[in-house]
Steps between C-alpha positions, in 0.01 A plus 500: 500500500831343386329252260280775348803721442685209330194444279486869411870492407447195281209659314698821461804320364280333239359837396850642474597212276201565277580870480863443410543866575753723671222677685468455872255224587341557839579170660419426861736655752740305713351683795120524463510842666750653261517558122676230305765745379802676642392742771813717495570763243781405263742677272413712201342302219770414249296289258320615187186707527210463261236738373143439616284695254132574588359512146145610575468613140455333163803376307754571372721485808859609457666202667874498552729256675506449797124537524404216731127557538224680314153541653237486228168665570258487203184616677574588869550130515453233228303561181269239351581293188608522232866563572643822367788424255683809617512358854600155372791650303614705797491199734721319252731803479541510881579131511768514235626860492461607863774279649256207515256725681163400634154647449251498787135605490355778712225405748337734752433386858362834631682482836374150569133589458450348157351147512756223453275341238510812285878513525532135401263561208737772372792265535315235297407756233867597456590137446216438254592801283878525549621159625859596404539751782698418814279586793287770664561829680266556794460875558358691796608231740403569861740455793204463736528157668131430447567448125814289521316172466326624181832576337631160603191341341563685173863396500411139566242512219754623246759243600243220483346598163789676325808361677756672276357845560647763731296699747610858558338719764500875547442622854727795407669488838678259730363150460373317812643152551165339435487642147844358417340155489230635264730640232809449282570869425420797725483874442642619831515869407266699276548869570646830379875555473511749787356238733722224366804721559369637829529867411362608837815387678742537211580129518630347182781266394590399854410142434230254592649423841524866595144608421306481829164554333561193291708259708285538812192362321470127585293442187812586295712231659461282189645771269851361472725455193403134491136595453555801275361321194152517653522858639343769277508881532277737301609865544315784331570880496862402422642810336796473266737626766384242758495195276841361594438554870171309475662211316793485742274516804288216365820298471599586856161371611547178301228557241587280203207637300443873454291746303594865538290750307496877463124491465321692775146364514346157530365525145840600357697249709309198375331604176808596298866400491739719697734730314768382743451131415805468273722691738382289793603190308852639449539599865371186663815296463766762422525716813822477693523596871743636595682617187882463491703817516748578224715816511400765254698576185520865399629721226437861408646766274463845353505519119645847445517532120236739374319564178817460296485124552740237626533363853691655788473323835590778738780435747375495857146396401555130420462223755490120474454307822655180362808646329515873582785582261397284201448694178154532349435411139278761337369622168287782361390279209242739360346833578358473849596131519755368752614176651721439804666174597524485880791262573459185708126561547385272220197290582189369322281692745446859403551675831372857525622807315405868504603798296455877561578757231739784588451848354267801496283373214199272483671187370392160631711187540388137533655161561477346153591142599714291737681177410798288596809546287751241616620594846352849466148629527413716201259785560353687205384862531282703267473882528247703302346841482166543670335421166694176456782598261828324601755747639842465661496598865682492829350274767552308823463122478466259795476120514419268790445126546402335827318206653380420853512718810428511870304823548267736316766678295375510144434324175476536125294361215486490124132542409357397170213707356147373507177609335257328740337709769570381854714215377712355781820336391854419605780747424795405284862503615469620860651523844309526825698529822251287691326179388244521222521595135390849393149507356357750255145623449406714204203712599446733204694593185862552595444471876667214687517420870815299580476309830812389691370239749590491870662841499236690691705669772318805629688829469754357259699765311501390137537642152412383151667543165321400176650466152302403191620258234381582145317178434181669375652821363782751535476805725252332725580552863381393846505653846416399856154633580511370859721296731446363849443216739167323473372210703739209447684663210677806373317644201639717224242644260636572153339702221630484143437748216553534130713781359204739522430426865192284444478183718653207317610147581875444492771265620689648794740434783426622850710490817445624849755526778479527875868466582741494210392570142727359230705344775656820633543562870438875474208676339211729546150434376224755526162601378405866537144606568314810379800591289348811352367649824822675598873525433566242776299188416465250781645150492248223544744212552872479503804303611863603528756239591744775597469703817382222728219336303502137408249227430164676473600803707513847349847650543604857423198662336509624142363835394315585182460839338301610196636777282210504256227276370631144461864577599628374832827477687551217749780529753623169651713555812830312531458324168800459267458690175653239273758555235786408731591189694135449609277425197145634509178429306172690479159366401176697500141404424195722459195445708195687370282451194712506188804638683858407427819646650864547403825602668647817344801523735648414837789610719614568853320717751492542882735214574311258274359453156242711318284370213292709264174338382266614224152356452290529185144419397422295190515809277853579621410799714660536845251394765488475878451151634636240735799291403711213629877551521761235581862614544752217531867496594753250628602708804 
């Protein structure tokens, strides 16, 4: 036994030298009864991941670095001569533009029932037509022990005849030890995202060591960081909101090669390139876990000058968390056009800003732009009539910048407009309180789902504020059409409109808060339901930091009354009114189709604050609908 093992090791070492590859070569084990790899689970994979693209469709293939492997499949296997120039060009492209990627040819094994001679004939045909490829991909590999010797024969044949070629196998599940010696690359997971993330038990992101369904499988003992370069995951049904979780979980399970696709059928998964391919590439080697926590930076103000123009920052409504008493530079540099320099908040990152018009009319206000101006952060505001004509107006402005976190407490994103249906892409300047970058999916014209990964706490009290930025046109506006915890993320759905209320794509900023919007320790957020049903609309969700509530606990309840269509009064117990030593800020966002809301007035009532809210439809008529209200103070 000892001499045969030494001979096997010698042969294997020669093969490894010929391969000159970083892939795991299944050399003979030190102990004949154990795999020749580490048997204990190791730490999270820290090396680079590569894309493994199943291209079961004709070129062109959109190959980006770091695409490590592409499976070509001209005819459910090889196609006879002559070679197709499109395939030849794509093979060259993968070699030189895909991070020195490799192309391997698809070969069926039909769960071990296909004759070995037929399989070897396919391998020979690939070489005769496309000798420049790098190996073969054996699909439908059986884990039934009766077929192990056949796969070993195929592997030995390839290494004897085409010694530089790789052999990849796809059992689609954990790989028995015997098949390690018959392969260089292994697909150890081919399944939907819900199975990969173990939705049935809610397990996700707890690490490779902590997953009992994974770590207890002896056939996964070889899946260590040292062998990650040969471990391949293919995950389908990966929705936009689950993409980062799938990529991170593959890392935790030491898969150095991954393909995550939003396609939902076998035909879609393998016969066209995933819409999430580009985003997968960006996530594979950029996710940070956990994210560092940086204290938030906050500023807010009330611009009190009206239609006559100029800027008046009302006393008792200005707050700056870095330098509370520092003066604000400001200008009304044109009709409806304003800028504000928020001192000691200057940074190249945008942060997040919102604006709510004040008054009884139908004016709309937008964040026009954000930029660093020395040590200050300059925020531009544009106010217009409903039709888009610039007009001077009163308004509340808030600004917040944050990074990191330790609990599901909120996030914000700057979202660029798209014109592609169901496009899944990464948000711009963003904050997410838990690890993972916010992701955006545009579903239809003007409708965007913004996913905040990892923040999926059940029963969380949260509120959203949305402000459009006139990138595509003035008087466009956006609102929050829905908000809530999904599986593995918190999702805010945003709908944007043109000045006439028709769905339209637009740049916007969105934020949601579960503990402290714009950095203030005291606030109330609410959404009222069935607002037109009675004079006392109900509150769907709410939080009051005063009166005993903190964290995600509802404190003293607010009350809402309706005096007439579209006009509401919200009473917030024990909240400071603002205007004195405790600054206050109010932001409101419409909820329903085409709805936008304003704040006509506010004041004291019943030992707290009272805010009047008016909501309008696209035509400017008062309308009953749900709305989101955030009231912030420093108390």
